[in-house]
PyMOL commands that place a pseudoatom at each C-alpha (Angstrom):
pseudoatom trace, name=CA, resn=MET, resi=1, chain=A, elem=C, hetatm=0, pos=[-14.668, 21.401, 24.294]
pseudoatom trace, name=CA, resn=SER, resi=2, chain=A, elem=C, hetatm=0, pos=[-14.162, 25.131, 23.824]
pseudoatom trace, name=CA, resn=ARG, resi=3, chain=A, elem=C, hetatm=0, pos=[-11.241, 25.910, 21.504]
pseudoatom trace, name=CA, resn=ILE, resi=4, chain=A, elem=C, hetatm=0, pos=[-8.725, 28.653, 22.275]
pseudoatom trace, name=CA, resn=ASP, resi=5, chain=A, elem=C, hetatm=0, pos=[-9.872, 30.877, 19.414]
pseudoatom trace, name=CA, resn=GLY, resi=6, chain=A, elem=C, hetatm=0, pos=[-13.563, 29.983, 19.622]
pseudoatom trace, name=CA, resn=ARG, resi=7, chain=A, elem=C, hetatm=0, pos=[-13.654, 27.844, 16.462]
pseudoatom trace, name=CA, resn=LEU, resi=8, chain=A, elem=C, hetatm=0, pos=[-15.875, 24.797, 16.103]
pseudoatom trace, name=CA, resn=SER, resi=9, chain=A, elem=C, hetatm=0, pos=[-14.053, 21.468, 16.052]
pseudoatom trace, name=CA, resn=ASN, resi=10, chain=A, elem=C, hetatm=0, pos=[-14.156, 21.139, 12.246]
pseudoatom trace, name=CA, resn=VAL, resi=11, chain=A, elem=C, hetatm=0, pos=[-13.341, 24.736, 11.244]
pseudoatom trace, name=CA, resn=LEU, resi=12, chain=A, elem=C, hetatm=0, pos=[-10.075, 25.900, 9.647]
pseudoatom trace, name=CA, resn=ARG, resi=13, chain=A, elem=C, hetatm=0, pos=[-8.220, 29.011, 10.720]
pseudoatom trace, name=CA, resn=PRO, resi=14, chain=A, elem=C, hetatm=0, pos=[-8.236, 31.912, 8.204]
pseudoatom trace, name=CA, resn=ILE, resi=15, chain=A, elem=C, hetatm=0, pos=[-5.915, 31.297, 5.228]
pseudoatom trace, name=CA, resn=SER, resi=16, chain=A, elem=C, hetatm=0, pos=[-4.529, 33.934, 2.862]
pseudoatom trace, name=CA, resn=PHE, resi=17, chain=A, elem=C, hetatm=0, pos=[-1.737, 34.287, 0.295]
pseudoatom trace, name=CA, resn=GLU, resi=18, chain=A, elem=C, hetatm=0, pos=[0.506, 37.239, -0.503]
pseudoatom trace, name=CA, resn=LEU, resi=19, chain=A, elem=C, hetatm=0, pos=[2.360, 36.873, -3.793]
pseudoatom trace, name=CA, resn=GLY, resi=20, chain=A, elem=C, hetatm=0, pos=[5.582, 38.242, -5.273]
pseudoatom trace, name=CA, resn=ILE, resi=21, chain=A, elem=C, hetatm=0, pos=[7.433, 38.504, -1.971]
pseudoatom trace, name=CA, resn=GLN, resi=22, chain=A, elem=C, hetatm=0, pos=[10.776, 37.645, -3.618]
pseudoatom trace, name=CA, resn=LYS, resi=23, chain=A, elem=C, hetatm=0, pos=[11.495, 39.062, -7.068]
pseudoatom trace, name=CA, resn=HIS, resi=24, chain=A, elem=C, hetatm=0, pos=[14.528, 36.889, -7.896]
pseudoatom trace, name=CA, resn=VAL, resi=25, chain=A, elem=C, hetatm=0, pos=[12.686, 33.548, -7.872]
pseudoatom trace, name=CA, resn=ALA, resi=26, chain=A, elem=C, hetatm=0, pos=[10.282, 32.055, -10.400]
pseudoatom trace, name=CA, resn=GLY, resi=27, chain=A, elem=C, hetatm=0, pos=[7.379, 32.145, -7.961]
pseudoatom trace, name=CA, resn=SER, resi=28, chain=A, elem=C, hetatm=0, pos=[6.821, 33.063, -4.320]
pseudoatom trace, name=CA, resn=ALA, resi=29, chain=A, elem=C, hetatm=0, pos=[3.931, 33.124, -1.883]
pseudoatom trace, name=CA, resn=LEU, resi=30, chain=A, elem=C, hetatm=0, pos=[3.621, 34.046, 1.765]
pseudoatom trace, name=CA, resn=ILE, resi=31, chain=A, elem=C, hetatm=0, pos=[0.898, 31.877, 3.230]
pseudoatom trace, name=CA, resn=LYS, resi=32, chain=A, elem=C, hetatm=0, pos=[-0.731, 33.099, 6.423]
pseudoatom trace, name=CA, resn=TRP, resi=33, chain=A, elem=C, hetatm=0, pos=[-2.625, 30.271, 8.087]
pseudoatom trace, name=CA, resn=GLY, resi=34, chain=A, elem=C, hetatm=0, pos=[-3.912, 31.661, 11.336]
pseudoatom trace, name=CA, resn=ASP, resi=35, chain=A, elem=C, hetatm=0, pos=[-0.812, 32.823, 13.188]
pseudoatom trace, name=CA, resn=THR, resi=36, chain=A, elem=C, hetatm=0, pos=[1.435, 30.461, 11.210]
pseudoatom trace, name=CA, resn=HIS, resi=37, chain=A, elem=C, hetatm=0, pos=[3.217, 32.330, 8.401]
pseudoatom trace, name=CA, resn=VAL, resi=38, chain=A, elem=C, hetatm=0, pos=[5.423, 30.528, 5.863]
pseudoatom trace, name=CA, resn=LEU, resi=39, chain=A, elem=C, hetatm=0, pos=[7.302, 32.012, 2.906]
pseudoatom trace, name=CA, resn=CYS, resi=40, chain=A, elem=C, hetatm=0, pos=[7.386, 29.563, -0.020]
pseudoatom trace, name=CA, resn=ALA, resi=41, chain=A, elem=C, hetatm=0, pos=[9.722, 30.306, -2.938]
pseudoatom trace, name=CA, resn=ALA, resi=42, chain=A, elem=C, hetatm=0, pos=[10.061, 28.271, -6.138]
pseudoatom trace, name=CA, resn=SER, resi=43, chain=A, elem=C, hetatm=0, pos=[13.306, 28.236, -8.128]
pseudoatom trace, name=CA, resn=ILE, resi=44, chain=A, elem=C, hetatm=0, pos=[13.794, 26.544, -11.503]
pseudoatom trace, name=CA, resn=GLU, resi=45, chain=A, elem=C, hetatm=0, pos=[17.106, 25.278, -12.889]
pseudoatom trace, name=CA, resn=GLU, resi=46, chain=A, elem=C, hetatm=0, pos=[17.728, 23.811, -16.328]
pseudoatom trace, name=CA, resn=ARG, resi=47, chain=A, elem=C, hetatm=0, pos=[19.406, 20.671, -15.043]
pseudoatom trace, name=CA, resn=VAL, resi=48, chain=A, elem=C, hetatm=0, pos=[18.390, 17.530, -13.189]
pseudoatom trace, name=CA, resn=PRO, resi=49, chain=A, elem=C, hetatm=0, pos=[20.154, 15.204, -10.715]
pseudoatom trace, name=CA, resn=SER, resi=50, chain=A, elem=C, hetatm=0, pos=[22.210, 12.405, -12.256]
pseudoatom trace, name=CA, resn=PHE, resi=51, chain=A, elem=C, hetatm=0, pos=[19.717, 9.733, -11.161]
pseudoatom trace, name=CA, resn=VAL, resi=52, chain=A, elem=C, hetatm=0, pos=[16.897, 11.287, -13.233]
pseudoatom trace, name=CA, resn=GLU, resi=53, chain=A, elem=C, hetatm=0, pos=[16.760, 9.489, -16.593]
pseudoatom trace, name=CA, resn=GLU, resi=54, chain=A, elem=C, hetatm=0, pos=[13.742, 11.301, -18.031]
pseudoatom trace, name=CA, resn=GLY, resi=55, chain=A, elem=C, hetatm=0, pos=[11.416, 14.100, -17.035]
pseudoatom trace, name=CA, resn=GLY, resi=56, chain=A, elem=C, hetatm=0, pos=[12.353, 16.556, -14.318]
pseudoatom trace, name=CA, resn=TRP, resi=57, chain=A, elem=C, hetatm=0, pos=[12.805, 16.631, -10.563]
pseudoatom trace, name=CA, resn=ILE, resi=58, chain=A, elem=C, hetatm=0, pos=[11.299, 18.410, -7.557]
pseudoatom trace, name=CA, resn=SER, resi=59, chain=A, elem=C, hetatm=0, pos=[12.790, 18.878, -4.107]
pseudoatom trace, name=CA, resn=ALA, resi=60, chain=A, elem=C, hetatm=0, pos=[12.052, 21.022, -1.073]
pseudoatom trace, name=CA, resn=GLU, resi=61, chain=A, elem=C, hetatm=0, pos=[13.878, 22.645, 1.812]
pseudoatom trace, name=CA, resn=TYR, resi=62, chain=A, elem=C, hetatm=0, pos=[12.270, 23.728, 5.083]
pseudoatom trace, name=CA, resn=SER, resi=63, chain=A, elem=C, hetatm=0, pos=[13.455, 25.801, 7.996]
pseudoatom trace, name=CA, resn=LEU, resi=64, chain=A, elem=C, hetatm=0, pos=[12.236, 27.610, 11.081]
pseudoatom trace, name=CA, resn=LEU, resi=65, chain=A, elem=C, hetatm=0, pos=[13.647, 31.132, 11.182]
pseudoatom trace, name=CA, resn=PRO, resi=66, chain=A, elem=C, hetatm=0, pos=[15.267, 32.105, 14.506]
pseudoatom trace, name=CA, resn=GLY, resi=67, chain=A, elem=C, hetatm=0, pos=[12.399, 34.320, 15.662]
pseudoatom trace, name=CA, resn=SER, resi=68, chain=A, elem=C, hetatm=0, pos=[9.572, 32.062, 14.510]
pseudoatom trace, name=CA, resn=THR, resi=69, chain=A, elem=C, hetatm=0, pos=[8.846, 30.451, 17.891]
pseudoatom trace, name=CA, resn=HIS, resi=70, chain=A, elem=C, hetatm=0, pos=[8.585, 31.505, 21.537]
pseudoatom trace, name=CA, resn=SER, resi=71, chain=A, elem=C, hetatm=0, pos=[12.306, 30.899, 22.076]
pseudoatom trace, name=CA, resn=ARG, resi=72, chain=A, elem=C, hetatm=0, pos=[14.997, 31.565, 19.465]
pseudoatom trace, name=CA, resn=VAL, resi=73, chain=A, elem=C, hetatm=0, pos=[15.587, 28.703, 17.039]
pseudoatom trace, name=CA, resn=ARG, resi=74, chain=A, elem=C, hetatm=0, pos=[19.262, 28.094, 16.276]
pseudoatom trace, name=CA, resn=ARG, resi=75, chain=A, elem=C, hetatm=0, pos=[20.137, 28.032, 12.588]
pseudoatom trace, name=CA, resn=GLU, resi=76, chain=A, elem=C, hetatm=0, pos=[20.972, 24.514, 11.412]
pseudoatom trace, name=CA, resn=ARG, resi=77, chain=A, elem=C, hetatm=0, pos=[24.434, 25.246, 10.045]
pseudoatom trace, name=CA, resn=LYS, resi=78, chain=A, elem=C, hetatm=0, pos=[25.621, 21.628, 10.181]
pseudoatom trace, name=CA, resn=GLY, resi=79, chain=A, elem=C, hetatm=0, pos=[22.731, 20.275, 8.181]
pseudoatom trace, name=CA, resn=PRO, resi=80, chain=A, elem=C, hetatm=0, pos=[19.043, 19.691, 8.890]
pseudoatom trace, name=CA, resn=SER, resi=81, chain=A, elem=C, hetatm=0, pos=[17.902, 18.135, 12.145]
pseudoatom trace, name=CA, resn=GLY, resi=82, chain=A, elem=C, hetatm=0, pos=[15.905, 14.916, 12.076]
pseudoatom trace, name=CA, resn=ARG, resi=83, chain=A, elem=C, hetatm=0, pos=[12.621, 16.833, 12.302]
pseudoatom trace, name=CA, resn=THR, resi=84, chain=A, elem=C, hetatm=0, pos=[13.617, 19.261, 9.548]
pseudoatom trace, name=CA, resn=ALA, resi=85, chain=A, elem=C, hetatm=0, pos=[14.774, 16.458, 7.240]
pseudoatom trace, name=CA, resn=GLU, resi=86, chain=A, elem=C, hetatm=0, pos=[11.531, 14.562, 7.795]
pseudoatom trace, name=CA, resn=ILE, resi=87, chain=A, elem=C, hetatm=0, pos=[9.416, 17.623, 6.963]
pseudoatom trace, name=CA, resn=GLN, resi=88, chain=A, elem=C, hetatm=0, pos=[11.526, 18.390, 3.867]
pseudoatom trace, name=CA, resn=ARG, resi=89, chain=A, elem=C, hetatm=0, pos=[10.989, 14.848, 2.617]
pseudoatom trace, name=CA, resn=LEU, resi=90, chain=A, elem=C, hetatm=0, pos=[7.248, 15.134, 3.272]
pseudoatom trace, name=CA, resn=ILE, resi=91, chain=A, elem=C, hetatm=0, pos=[6.999, 18.377, 1.287]
pseudoatom trace, name=CA, resn=GLY, resi=92, chain=A, elem=C, hetatm=0, pos=[9.082, 16.928, -1.554]
pseudoatom trace, name=CA, resn=ARG, resi=93, chain=A, elem=C, hetatm=0, pos=[7.005, 13.736, -1.710]
pseudoatom trace, name=CA, resn=SER, resi=94, chain=A, elem=C, hetatm=0, pos=[3.812, 15.785, -1.726]
pseudoatom trace, name=CA, resn=LEU, resi=95, chain=A, elem=C, hetatm=0, pos=[5.040, 17.888, -4.645]
pseudoatom trace, name=CA, resn=ARG, resi=96, chain=A, elem=C, hetatm=0, pos=[6.209, 14.864, -6.626]
pseudoatom trace, name=CA, resn=GLY, resi=97, chain=A, elem=C, hetatm=0, pos=[2.949, 13.064, -5.873]
pseudoatom trace, name=CA, resn=ALA, resi=98, chain=A, elem=C, hetatm=0, pos=[0.890, 15.872, -7.370]
pseudoatom trace, name=CA, resn=ILE, resi=99, chain=A, elem=C, hetatm=0, pos=[3.054, 17.313, -10.151]
pseudoatom trace, name=CA, resn=ASP, resi=100, chain=A, elem=C, hetatm=0, pos=[3.748, 15.325, -13.329]
pseudoatom trace, name=CA, resn=LEU, resi=101, chain=A, elem=C, hetatm=0, pos=[7.542, 15.125, -13.517]
pseudoatom trace, name=CA, resn=MET, resi=102, chain=A, elem=C, hetatm=0, pos=[7.336, 14.317, -17.225]
pseudoatom trace, name=CA, resn=LYS, resi=103, chain=A, elem=C, hetatm=0, pos=[6.036, 17.853, -17.780]
pseudoatom trace, name=CA, resn=LEU, resi=104, chain=A, elem=C, hetatm=0, pos=[9.312, 19.215, -16.366]
pseudoatom trace, name=CA, resn=GLU, resi=105, chain=A, elem=C, hetatm=0, pos=[11.654, 17.668, -18.930]
pseudoatom trace, name=CA, resn=GLY, resi=106, chain=A, elem=C, hetatm=0, pos=[15.218, 18.696, -18.059]
pseudoatom trace, name=CA, resn=LEU, resi=107, chain=A, elem=C, hetatm=0, pos=[14.125, 21.015, -15.237]
pseudoatom trace, name=CA, resn=SER, resi=108, chain=A, elem=C, hetatm=0, pos=[14.628, 20.967, -11.474]
pseudoatom trace, name=CA, resn=LEU, resi=109, chain=A, elem=C, hetatm=0, pos=[12.069, 22.739, -9.301]
pseudoatom trace, name=CA, resn=THR, resi=110, chain=A, elem=C, hetatm=0, pos=[13.168, 23.566, -5.757]
pseudoatom trace, name=CA, resn=ILE, resi=111, chain=A, elem=C, hetatm=0, pos=[10.727, 24.914, -3.188]
pseudoatom trace, name=CA, resn=ASP, resi=112, chain=A, elem=C, hetatm=0, pos=[12.185, 26.713, -0.160]
pseudoatom trace, name=CA, resn=CYS, resi=113, chain=A, elem=C, hetatm=0, pos=[9.762, 26.924, 2.758]
pseudoatom trace, name=CA, resn=ASP, resi=114, chain=A, elem=C, hetatm=0, pos=[10.864, 29.281, 5.540]
pseudoatom trace, name=CA, resn=VAL, resi=115, chain=A, elem=C, hetatm=0, pos=[8.662, 29.562, 8.604]
pseudoatom trace, name=CA, resn=ILE, resi=116, chain=A, elem=C, hetatm=0, pos=[8.488, 33.199, 9.683]
pseudoatom trace, name=CA, resn=GLN, resi=117, chain=A, elem=C, hetatm=0, pos=[6.039, 32.570, 12.516]
pseudoatom trace, name=CA, resn=ALA, resi=118, chain=A, elem=C, hetatm=0, pos=[4.966, 29.211, 13.922]
pseudoatom trace, name=CA, resn=ASP, resi=119, chain=A, elem=C, hetatm=0, pos=[1.673, 28.470, 15.655]
pseudoatom trace, name=CA, resn=GLY, resi=120, chain=A, elem=C, hetatm=0, pos=[1.034, 24.860, 14.699]
pseudoatom trace, name=CA, resn=GLY, resi=121, chain=A, elem=C, hetatm=0, pos=[0.565, 23.256, 11.293]
pseudoatom trace, name=CA, resn=THR, resi=122, chain=A, elem=C, hetatm=0, pos=[3.768, 24.575, 9.737]
pseudoatom trace, name=CA, resn=ARG, resi=123, chain=A, elem=C, hetatm=0, pos=[4.255, 21.562, 7.461]
pseudoatom trace, name=CA, resn=CYS, resi=124, chain=A, elem=C, hetatm=0, pos=[0.651, 21.774, 6.229]
pseudoatom trace, name=CA, resn=ALA, resi=125, chain=A, elem=C, hetatm=0, pos=[1.021, 25.496, 5.548]
pseudoatom trace, name=CA, resn=ALA, resi=126, chain=A, elem=C, hetatm=0, pos=[4.331, 24.850, 3.762]
pseudoatom trace, name=CA, resn=ILE, resi=127, chain=A, elem=C, hetatm=0, pos=[2.795, 22.213, 1.480]
pseudoatom trace, name=CA, resn=THR, resi=128, chain=A, elem=C, hetatm=0, pos=[-0.252, 24.362, 0.747]
pseudoatom trace, name=CA, resn=GLY, resi=129, chain=A, elem=C, hetatm=0, pos=[1.865, 27.434, 0.009]
pseudoatom trace, name=CA, resn=ALA, resi=130, chain=A, elem=C, hetatm=0, pos=[4.317, 25.372, -2.044]
pseudoatom trace, name=CA, resn=TYR, resi=131, chain=A, elem=C, hetatm=0, pos=[1.548, 24.572, -4.516]
pseudoatom trace, name=CA, resn=VAL, resi=132, chain=A, elem=C, hetatm=0, pos=[0.866, 28.259, -5.119]
pseudoatom trace, name=CA, resn=ALA, resi=133, chain=A, elem=C, hetatm=0, pos=[4.561, 29.115, -5.521]
pseudoatom trace, name=CA, resn=ALA, resi=134, chain=A, elem=C, hetatm=0, pos=[5.138, 26.145, -7.852]
pseudoatom trace, name=CA, resn=SER, resi=135, chain=A, elem=C, hetatm=0, pos=[2.085, 26.943, -9.970]
pseudoatom trace, name=CA, resn=ILE, resi=136, chain=A, elem=C, hetatm=0, pos=[3.217, 30.531, -10.478]
pseudoatom trace, name=CA, resn=ALA, resi=137, chain=A, elem=C, hetatm=0, pos=[6.735, 29.346, -11.363]
pseudoatom trace, name=CA, resn=LEU, resi=138, chain=A, elem=C, hetatm=0, pos=[5.395, 26.885, -13.941]
pseudoatom trace, name=CA, resn=LYS, resi=139, chain=A, elem=C, hetatm=0, pos=[3.050, 29.340, -15.671]
pseudoatom trace, name=CA, resn=PRO, resi=140, chain=A, elem=C, hetatm=0, pos=[5.622, 30.213, -18.392]
pseudoatom trace, name=CA, resn=PHE, resi=141, chain=A, elem=C, hetatm=0, pos=[5.867, 26.497, -19.220]
pseudoatom trace, name=CA, resn=ASP, resi=142, chain=A, elem=C, hetatm=0, pos=[2.109, 26.252, -19.911]
pseudoatom trace, name=CA, resn=TYR, resi=143, chain=A, elem=C, hetatm=0, pos=[1.660, 23.667, -17.186]
pseudoatom trace, name=CA, resn=GLN, resi=144, chain=A, elem=C, hetatm=0, pos=[-0.800, 24.016, -14.321]
pseudoatom trace, name=CA, resn=PRO, resi=145, chain=A, elem=C, hetatm=0, pos=[-0.460, 21.241, -11.703]
pseudoatom trace, name=CA, resn=ASN, resi=146, chain=A, elem=C, hetatm=0, pos=[-3.517, 19.738, -10.060]
pseudoatom trace, name=CA, resn=PRO, resi=147, chain=A, elem=C, hetatm=0, pos=[-4.212, 21.538, -6.769]
pseudoatom trace, name=CA, resn=PHE, resi=148, chain=A, elem=C, hetatm=0, pos=[-2.900, 19.923, -3.601]
pseudoatom trace, name=CA, resn=ALA, resi=149, chain=A, elem=C, hetatm=0, pos=[-2.919, 20.941, 0.048]
pseudoatom trace, name=CA, resn=ALA, resi=150, chain=A, elem=C, hetatm=0, pos=[-2.470, 19.555, 3.549]
pseudoatom trace, name=CA, resn=VAL, resi=151, chain=A, elem=C, hetatm=0, pos=[-4.580, 19.730, 6.699]
pseudoatom trace, name=CA, resn=SER, resi=152, chain=A, elem=C, hetatm=0, pos=[-3.713, 18.770, 10.282]
pseudoatom trace, name=CA, resn=PHE, resi=153, chain=A, elem=C, hetatm=0, pos=[-5.928, 16.956, 12.759]
pseudoatom trace, name=CA, resn=GLY, resi=154, chain=A, elem=C, hetatm=0, pos=[-5.632, 15.824, 16.335]
pseudoatom trace, name=CA, resn=LEU, resi=155, chain=A, elem=C, hetatm=0, pos=[-7.445, 14.228, 19.215]
pseudoatom trace, name=CA, resn=VAL, resi=156, chain=A, elem=C, hetatm=0, pos=[-7.406, 16.574, 22.205]
pseudoatom trace, name=CA, resn=ASP, resi=157, chain=A, elem=C, hetatm=0, pos=[-9.103, 15.392, 25.402]
pseudoatom trace, name=CA, resn=GLY, resi=158, chain=A, elem=C, hetatm=0, pos=[-10.789, 12.738, 23.285]
pseudoatom trace, name=CA, resn=GLU, resi=159, chain=A, elem=C, hetatm=0, pos=[-12.286, 15.198, 20.779]
pseudoatom trace, name=CA, resn=LEU, resi=160, chain=A, elem=C, hetatm=0, pos=[-11.307, 15.324, 17.104]
pseudoatom trace, name=CA, resn=LEU, resi=161, chain=A, elem=C, hetatm=0, pos=[-10.107, 18.798, 16.110]
pseudoatom trace, name=CA, resn=THR, resi=162, chain=A, elem=C, hetatm=0, pos=[-9.321, 20.160, 12.643]
pseudoatom trace, name=CA, resn=ASP, resi=163, chain=A, elem=C, hetatm=0, pos=[-6.306, 22.441, 12.075]
pseudoatom trace, name=CA, resn=LEU, resi=164, chain=A, elem=C, hetatm=0, pos=[-4.644, 22.596, 15.486]
pseudoatom trace, name=CA, resn=CYS, resi=165, chain=A, elem=C, hetatm=0, pos=[-2.856, 25.669, 16.780]
pseudoatom trace, name=CA, resn=TYR, resi=166, chain=A, elem=C, hetatm=0, pos=[0.331, 25.170, 18.806]
pseudoatom trace, name=CA, resn=GLN, resi=167, chain=A, elem=C, hetatm=0, pos=[-1.364, 25.020, 22.208]
pseudoatom trace, name=CA, resn=GLU, resi=168, chain=A, elem=C, hetatm=0, pos=[-3.818, 22.402, 20.974]
pseudoatom trace, name=CA, resn=ASP, resi=169, chain=A, elem=C, hetatm=0, pos=[-1.099, 20.440, 19.191]
pseudoatom trace, name=CA, resn=SER, resi=170, chain=A, elem=C, hetatm=0, pos=[1.054, 20.300, 22.330]
pseudoatom trace, name=CA, resn=ARG, resi=171, chain=A, elem=C, hetatm=0, pos=[-1.811, 18.562, 24.148]
pseudoatom trace, name=CA, resn=ALA, resi=172, chain=A, elem=C, hetatm=0, pos=[-2.861, 16.228, 21.340]
pseudoatom trace, name=CA, resn=GLU, resi=173, chain=A, elem=C, hetatm=0, pos=[-3.205, 12.517, 22.009]
pseudoatom trace, name=CA, resn=VAL, resi=174, chain=A, elem=C, hetatm=0, pos=[-3.100, 11.817, 18.258]
pseudoatom trace, name=CA, resn=ASP, resi=175, chain=A, elem=C, hetatm=0, pos=[-1.288, 13.878, 15.616]
pseudoatom trace, name=CA, resn=MET, resi=176, chain=A, elem=C, hetatm=0, pos=[-2.360, 13.553, 11.968]
pseudoatom trace, name=CA, resn=ASN, resi=177, chain=A, elem=C, hetatm=0, pos=[-1.405, 15.335, 8.734]
pseudoatom trace, name=CA, resn=ILE, resi=178, chain=A, elem=C, hetatm=0, pos=[-3.260, 14.543, 5.524]
pseudoatom trace, name=CA, resn=VAL, resi=179, chain=A, elem=C, hetatm=0, pos=[-2.005, 15.632, 2.097]
pseudoatom trace, name=CA, resn=LEU, resi=180, chain=A, elem=C, hetatm=0, pos=[-4.415, 15.404, -0.801]
pseudoatom trace, name=CA, resn=SER, resi=181, chain=A, elem=C, hetatm=0, pos=[-5.030, 16.688, -4.294]
pseudoatom trace, name=CA, resn=THR, resi=182, chain=A, elem=C, hetatm=0, pos=[-8.061, 16.909, -6.536]
pseudoatom trace, name=CA, resn=GLN, resi=183, chain=A, elem=C, hetatm=0, pos=[-7.079, 13.388, -7.663]
pseudoatom trace, name=CA, resn=GLY, resi=184, chain=A, elem=C, hetatm=0, pos=[-7.109, 11.831, -4.184]
pseudoatom trace, name=CA, resn=LEU, resi=185, chain=A, elem=C, hetatm=0, pos=[-4.885, 11.192, -1.191]
pseudoatom trace, name=CA, resn=ILE, resi=186, chain=A, elem=C, hetatm=0, pos=[-1.141, 11.792, -1.470]
pseudoatom trace, name=CA, resn=GLU, resi=187, chain=A, elem=C, hetatm=0, pos=[0.037, 11.067, 2.059]
pseudoatom trace, name=CA, resn=VAL, resi=188, chain=A, elem=C, hetatm=0, pos=[-1.529, 10.212, 5.413]
pseudoatom trace, name=CA, resn=GLN, resi=189, chain=A, elem=C, hetatm=0, pos=[0.919, 10.806, 8.259]
pseudoatom trace, name=CA, resn=GLY, resi=190, chain=A, elem=C, hetatm=0, pos=[-0.475, 9.890, 11.668]
pseudoatom trace, name=CA, resn=THR, resi=191, chain=A, elem=C, hetatm=0, pos=[0.981, 9.145, 15.086]
pseudoatom trace, name=CA, resn=ALA, resi=192, chain=A, elem=C, hetatm=0, pos=[-0.569, 8.118, 18.385]
pseudoatom trace, name=CA, resn=GLU, resi=193, chain=A, elem=C, hetatm=0, pos=[1.197, 10.378, 20.871]
pseudoatom trace, name=CA, resn=ARG, resi=194, chain=A, elem=C, hetatm=0, pos=[-0.615, 9.231, 24.026]
pseudoatom trace, name=CA, resn=LYS, resi=195, chain=A, elem=C, hetatm=0, pos=[-3.371, 6.828, 22.967]
pseudoatom trace, name=CA, resn=ALA, resi=196, chain=A, elem=C, hetatm=0, pos=[-4.368, 4.745, 19.958]
pseudoatom trace, name=CA, resn=PHE, resi=197, chain=A, elem=C, hetatm=0, pos=[-7.027, 5.864, 17.490]
pseudoatom trace, name=CA, resn=SER, resi=198, chain=A, elem=C, hetatm=0, pos=[-9.654, 3.834, 15.666]
pseudoatom trace, name=CA, resn=SER, resi=199, chain=A, elem=C, hetatm=0, pos=[-10.166, 3.217, 11.971]
pseudoatom trace, name=CA, resn=GLN, resi=200, chain=A, elem=C, hetatm=0, pos=[-13.454, 5.110, 12.283]
pseudoatom trace, name=CA, resn=GLN, resi=201, chain=A, elem=C, hetatm=0, pos=[-11.597, 8.148, 13.632]
pseudoatom trace, name=CA, resn=LEU, resi=202, chain=A, elem=C, hetatm=0, pos=[-9.075, 7.881, 10.796]
pseudoatom trace, name=CA, resn=LEU, resi=203, chain=A, elem=C, hetatm=0, pos=[-11.901, 7.763, 8.257]
pseudoatom trace, name=CA, resn=GLU, resi=204, chain=A, elem=C, hetatm=0, pos=[-13.502, 10.847, 9.812]
pseudoatom trace, name=CA, resn=MET, resi=205, chain=A, elem=C, hetatm=0, pos=[-10.191, 12.720, 9.542]
pseudoatom trace, name=CA, resn=VAL, resi=206, chain=A, elem=C, hetatm=0, pos=[-9.900, 11.802, 5.864]
pseudoatom trace, name=CA, resn=GLN, resi=207, chain=A, elem=C, hetatm=0, pos=[-13.477, 12.922, 5.219]
pseudoatom trace, name=CA, resn=ARG, resi=208, chain=A, elem=C, hetatm=0, pos=[-12.871, 16.199, 7.025]
pseudoatom trace, name=CA, resn=ALA, resi=209, chain=A, elem=C, hetatm=0, pos=[-9.672, 16.703, 4.997]
pseudoatom trace, name=CA, resn=GLU, resi=210, chain=A, elem=C, hetatm=0, pos=[-11.559, 16.192, 1.745]
pseudoatom trace, name=CA, resn=LYS, resi=211, chain=A, elem=C, hetatm=0, pos=[-14.159, 18.772, 2.736]
pseudoatom trace, name=CA, resn=ALA, resi=212, chain=A, elem=C, hetatm=0, pos=[-11.592, 21.295, 4.018]
pseudoatom trace, name=CA, resn=SER, resi=213, chain=A, elem=C, hetatm=0, pos=[-9.491, 20.913, 0.870]
pseudoatom trace, name=CA, resn=GLU, resi=214, chain=A, elem=C, hetatm=0, pos=[-12.344, 22.163, -1.320]
pseudoatom trace, name=CA, resn=HIS, resi=215, chain=A, elem=C, hetatm=0, pos=[-12.164, 25.516, 0.474]
pseudoatom trace, name=CA, resn=ILE, resi=216, chain=A, elem=C, hetatm=0, pos=[-8.352, 25.594, 0.330]
pseudoatom trace, name=CA, resn=PHE, resi=217, chain=A, elem=C, hetatm=0, pos=[-8.254, 24.726, -3.380]
pseudoatom trace, name=CA, resn=GLU, resi=218, chain=A, elem=C, hetatm=0, pos=[-10.544, 27.667, -4.125]
pseudoatom trace, name=CA, resn=LEU, resi=219, chain=A, elem=C, hetatm=0, pos=[-8.282, 30.031, -2.153]
pseudoatom trace, name=CA, resn=GLN, resi=220, chain=A, elem=C, hetatm=0, pos=[-5.251, 28.711, -4.043]
pseudoatom trace, name=CA, resn=LYS, resi=221, chain=A, elem=C, hetatm=0, pos=[-7.022, 29.122, -7.380]
pseudoatom trace, name=CA, resn=GLN, resi=222, chain=A, elem=C, hetatm=0, pos=[-7.931, 32.732, -6.660]
pseudoatom trace, name=CA, resn=ALA, resi=223, chain=A, elem=C, hetatm=0, pos=[-4.370, 33.517, -5.544]
pseudoatom trace, name=CA, resn=ILE, resi=224, chain=A, elem=C, hetatm=0, pos=[-2.838, 32.039, -8.702]
pseudoatom trace, name=CA, resn=LEU, resi=225, chain=A, elem=C, hetatm=0, pos=[-5.319, 33.833, -10.953]
pseudoatom trace, name=CA, resn=SER, resi=226, chain=A, elem=C, hetatm=0, pos=[-4.353, 37.131, -9.329]
pseudoatom trace, name=CA, resn=SER, resi=227, chain=A, elem=C, hetatm=0, pos=[-0.639, 36.644, -10.098]
pseudoatom trace, name=CA, resn=ASN, resi=228, chain=A, elem=C, hetatm=0, pos=[0.925, 38.479, -13.035]
for i in range(1, 228): cmd.bond("trace and resi %d" % i, "trace and resi %d" % (i + 1))
show_as sticks, trace
zoom trace
């Protein structure tokens, strides 16, 4: 099938990072992934939650800004919606799955991911940008986490597509997000929206994610090296 932007089925949209967007946080990065733009900011506090007995802790918050989608998104003043809470947990798990909490003794790292513009793949962009923001924040502590990123996949009209834009995602029969690091898989989050998918299709998505991540890791590396 012909994709909206002319990409081949296994090609990512352009990805770039702009650093130092917020000067009052330990690290920040604006990730532009196609027409999806997410501001990721990392804050560090010298305290940990009461349930943490040793090491440190990492958590994440996620939000869609009011003008990020076609129609205005209401601010979630009474707490996160079910979708927002689920994405926050996914980002937090991804961070904790890739970053050694024992290296953060007595520290809490919070990553705020605010979607400025949404065109599909916001959670993947948030996770990928969170790594850059966290790495910059942890530079003064002489700790560089292993790279991690996330990539979305979907079956649209029976064809497997990598990195779906919003219009493709809205038509997807299967929705998949894969989080992985240089050490291996961190999370595989897949749902059959309209039809089931095979184990062979799942394996192909994982293989595509591994290949795509090599490109993303290099972009992340270059962004971090360019930071002050």
